[in-house]
N, C-alpha and C positions, 0 to 999 in steps of 0.2 A: 623144596619146602621144608618147614619146621617140623618138630616132633608132633604136630597136630595131624599130619599126613592128610590134610584135607584143605581145599582152597577156603579162604576166609575173606569175605567181602563186606566192608563197611558201606552201606548204600547211600549215606548222606552225612557229609561233613564239610567243614569249610577250612581253607589254609590261607594263612596271610603271612607271607615271607618278610613283608616290609615292617609289620607292627606286632606280629604274633610269633609263634614258634616255627611255623612254616615247615620246611622240610625235616626239621628235628622231630616234629610230631609224626611224620611219616616213618622216619627211622624207629621210633619207639613202637608204632603199630606193627612194623615189620619184625622188630625183635621179639614181639610178643606172640608172633604167629600170623599176623595179618599178611594177605597177599594181594588183594585188589581193593580199589577205592573208586567211589563215584564222588568226585569233588563238585560241590555246587558253589557258583560264585557268590561272594559276599554281597550283601545289599550295596547298591551303587554308592550311597552316601558314605559308607564305611571306607571306600576307596578315594573320597574326595570328589565324587562325580555328581553333579547336579544337573541331569539331562534337561535340554530344551526341545530336542528332537530325537528320533529313534536311533540315528547314527551315533549319538553322544554315549551310547552303551557300549560301543566297541571297545574302548579302552579297559573296561571292566572284563569283557569276555576275553580279550586278548591276554590279559594279565593272568586270568585264571588258566587259559590254555597253557601259558609259559610255565605256570607252577605245576600244572598236571604233567607235563613233559618231565620235569625235575623228579616228580614224585615217582613216576614210572621207572626212572633209572635207578631207584634205590629199593624197588619191590621185586619179590621173586615172580610176581604176576604183573598187573598194569593198572594204571589208573585212567579214568575217563572223565571228561568234563560233562556237567549238567548246567545249561545256561539258561538264564531268563530274567524276569523282573520280580523282585520281591513285593508281594502284595501290600506291605506296609508303607511302600513309597507313595501310595495315593494320599495317605494322611499328611505326609510332608508336602506334597504338591498343593493339596487343598488347604490345610490349616497353616502352614508356614509360607507358602508362596502365592496364596490367594487364587489359585486356578479353580475353575468350575470343575465339578465331578466329570462332566462330558470331556473337557479338555485333557483333564488327567487320564482319564480312559484312553483317549486317543494316543497319548504320548506313550503310555504304558503298553498299549497294543502294538504300537510301532517298535517298541523295544523287544517284544515278544517276535515280531516278525524278523527282525534282525538277528535274534538267537537262532531262529529256524534256519536261517542261512548257513549258520555254523554247523548245523546237523546235516543239512543238504550237501555241504562241501566236505564233510568228513570228520572233523575234530570232535564234535560233541555227539552224545548219544541219546540226549533228552533235553526237553525243555522244562523250565521251572516257572510255575505260576501259582494262582490260589486266590484267596481272599482274606482279609483281616480276621484275626482270631479274637478281636476285641470289639466293643461295641462302637458302631459307627451310624451316621444318618441313613436313612433308606436311600437317598440318592447316591452316597458313596458305596453302599452295599450292591446296589443295582449295577453300577459302573464296574466294581470289581468283578461281579459275575460276568459282565460282558468281556472283560479282559480275559478271564478264564476261558470263556467260550472261544475266544480268538485263539488261545494256546491250543485248545482241542482241534480247532480247525486247521491250525499249522502243523500239529502233531500228525494228523491224518494226511495232510498234504506231502510231508516229507517222511512219513512212515517212521515215527518215532514215539517213545513214551513221553508222558507229562507227569513230572513230580509236583505235588500240590502242597502248599503251606495253607492250612485252613484252621478253622476253629476246632476244638476237641469234639469228636463225635464218633459213635460206633455205627452210624447209618448215614451214608452219603450216596444213597442209591439215585436220588435226583441228580446229583452232580454226575455221577457215572452215566446216566441216561443222556445228559447233555452231550458227553463225549461220543456215545453211540450215534446220536443224531448228527454229530459232525463228522461221522465215519471213522472214529477211533474206537478200537475195541476196549471195553471197560476194564479189562485185565491190564492194559497198558496205562491206565491212570493209577498213580502210586501216591497213596497219602503218606507223606512224611510225618514223623512224631506220632505214629499210631499205636493204640493199644493192641492187644493180641487178638482182638475181634472187630471185624469190620465188614459192614454190608456195602456193596457197590464196588469201590476201587480196591487195589491190592494194597495191603498194609505194609508200610516200612516201619517195623515194631521197634520202639525205643528199647535198647538192650538192658532191661530190667528184669530180673528173674520171674517176677510174678506175670508180666506181660508176655514174655517169651514162653513160659509154661502153657499159657492159654493158646498161643499160636501153634506150638508144638504138638498139642494135643488134637488140633483140627488136621484135617487133610487138604486144607486150602492153601494155595501159595502165599508165601510171605517173604519179607526180607528183613535184614537187621541193620540198625544204624546206632550212631551216637549223637548225631547233631553237634559235633565238636565245633565250637564257634571260634577258636583260635583267637581269642581276644584278651590281651594282658590286663585289661580293666575288669574283666570277668573271669579270673582263673578258675573258679569253682563251678561256672555255669555249665549245665547240661552234663554230658559224660566225656570222659577223657578217651584218647586214641587207643589205649590198651583194652578198653571194655569189650569190644566185640570178640577179640580173640580169647579173652577169659570166659565170656559167656558160652562160646562155642566149646571150650574145654568142659564147662559145667553142663551143657546139654548132652554132650557125648557121655559124661560120667553118669547121667541119668538115664541113659539108654535111648536117647532121641536121634540116633544116628540118621534115621530117614528125614527128620525135619532139618538137620544141618544140611544134608544134601539138596533138600527142596529149597532152603533159604539162600544157599551160597552157590549153587550151581544150576539146578533146573529153572528156578523162577527168574534169576537174572537174565538167563540165556533166552527164556521165552519173552520176557518183557522188553529188553534192551537189544537183543540180537547179538550179544557179546559172547565170545568163546572163552569161558572161564578156565577150563583145564588146558586148552590149547595155547593160551597165553602164559602159562607156567614155565619157568626156566627149567629146561631139561625135558619138557614134554615131547 
């Protein structure tokens, strides 16, 4: 490990070795003190995939898994894939391709089903789903919620967490209740790009000091992320790969040792069933 002497996990980022920085970004994360990553597949259309059936998502998932294997090779710890269907796909299907919301729902749900197979077979540790964070028609909103419910059902079936991309909110109690209805513990529903306060799911907090301070002051489980997009056309978008290690240093300097342990060891182990300390080199 580095001078931080603690595991450091970025719970949600993307890597694009073909068009972005790829493994170079992982190396920067590692040099800064980062040890573990959860790598979420990029939206299918960013990788040139315009699916017609659920099986068409496999190249997206396979590409992500190959990238994660390369990332693990340069980390003191390990990287794991999170696979699924970006909720923004429904707008491309309905608005650009002329599909009905019901047909778009069925295609996206089929993609979620395929993603869950990668969890059942071992490489992936969680499913990605959610709903648009922008205004859509009632029909598209309802269809998106049904896709998300499918993700909860599949998460319960294969015993894994579900990471959500949703609208900004500090109260997603209803969504967490849908997960419980499907047989998935609400704690294993993770809202990506969260503030430090969230009712319902577990927050994956964007690593800005103000948000992290709120989360650290609470005794509730939380995670830390950058949502690094690895897109050369958006070089300043969201946060860079060095951010989580830097924020961990800041949290420790402010006396939030317990919060760091909670965000980087106990919470990820409870939610994803991953062994953080056991996967560190030299452990």
